[in-house]
C-alpha positions in Angstrom: 51.0 -188.1 -6.2 51.0 -184.5 -6.4 52.1 -182.6 -9.5 53.7 -179.8 -7.3 54.2 -178.9 -3.7 51.3 -178.0 -2.1 51.4 -174.1 -0.9 49.1 -171.8 1.2 48.4 -169.8 -1.1 46.7 -172.1 -3.2 44.0 -171.9 -1.5 43.4 -168.2 -2.1 43.6 -169.1 -5.6 41.0 -171.7 -4.8 38.6 -169.9 -3.5 39.2 -166.9 -5.8 38.7 -169.1 -9.0 35.3 -169.9 -7.1 31.7 -168.5 -8.2 29.8 -169.5 -5.0 26.6 -167.5 -6.2 26.2 -170.2 -9.3 28.0 -172.6 -7.7 30.9 -173.1 -10.8 34.4 -173.0 -10.9 34.7 -169.9 -12.4 37.0 -171.2 -15.0 35.7 -175.0 -15.8 31.9 -174.0 -16.6 31.2 -177.6 -14.5 28.4 -177.3 -12.4 30.7 -178.4 -9.6 32.0 -177.5 -6.2 35.4 -178.8 -6.2 37.0 -180.1 -2.8 38.6 -177.3 -0.7 41.5 -179.5 0.1 45.0 -178.1 -1.1 47.1 -181.1 0.6 48.2 -179.2 3.6 46.3 -181.5 6.0 46.9 -180.3 9.5 44.0 -179.2 11.9 44.9 -176.2 14.3 44.2 -176.8 17.9 43.6 -173.2 18.7 41.2 -172.6 15.9 39.9 -176.1 15.3 39.9 -175.5 11.6 42.6 -177.7 8.7 45.6 -175.2 8.1 44.9 -175.4 4.2 41.4 -175.8 3.5 39.7 -173.9 6.7 37.5 -176.7 7.0 36.4 -178.3 10.7 37.1 -182.3 10.8 33.6 -183.0 10.5 33.1 -181.2 7.1 36.3 -183.0 5.8 34.9 -186.3 6.9 31.3 -185.5 5.0 32.4 -183.3 2.0 31.9 -186.8 -0.1 28.4 -187.1 1.4 26.9 -184.0 1.2 24.9 -182.3 -0.9 25.5 -179.4 -3.3 23.3 -176.7 -0.9 26.1 -178.3 2.2 29.0 -178.0 -0.1 28.0 -174.6 -0.7 27.0 -174.1 2.7 30.7 -175.1 3.6 32.1 -173.1 1.3 30.6 -170.0 2.6 32.1 -170.7 6.0 35.2 -171.2 4.9 35.7 -167.8 3.1 34.6 -166.2 6.4 37.3 -168.0 8.0 39.7 -167.5 5.4 38.8 -163.6 5.6 38.9 -163.8 9.3 42.5 -165.4 9.1 
């Protein structure tokens, strides 16, 4: 159960706190790329992207199985989609 209700601006906060060049979450210091999911899970038919995290259904489904370079590539694509929205 979420401790707080998901809000669209949560994604902007998550994206801002991520250092994609090093693959680190800026505030964690851990060598991770966190899931982009913010709990708003609806695919927009017009774009094919999730309203909350800007991933495609294939990116969402494969997230747990892909390696770090693939996750970084997904994050770069997400960053561009977010900027374009």
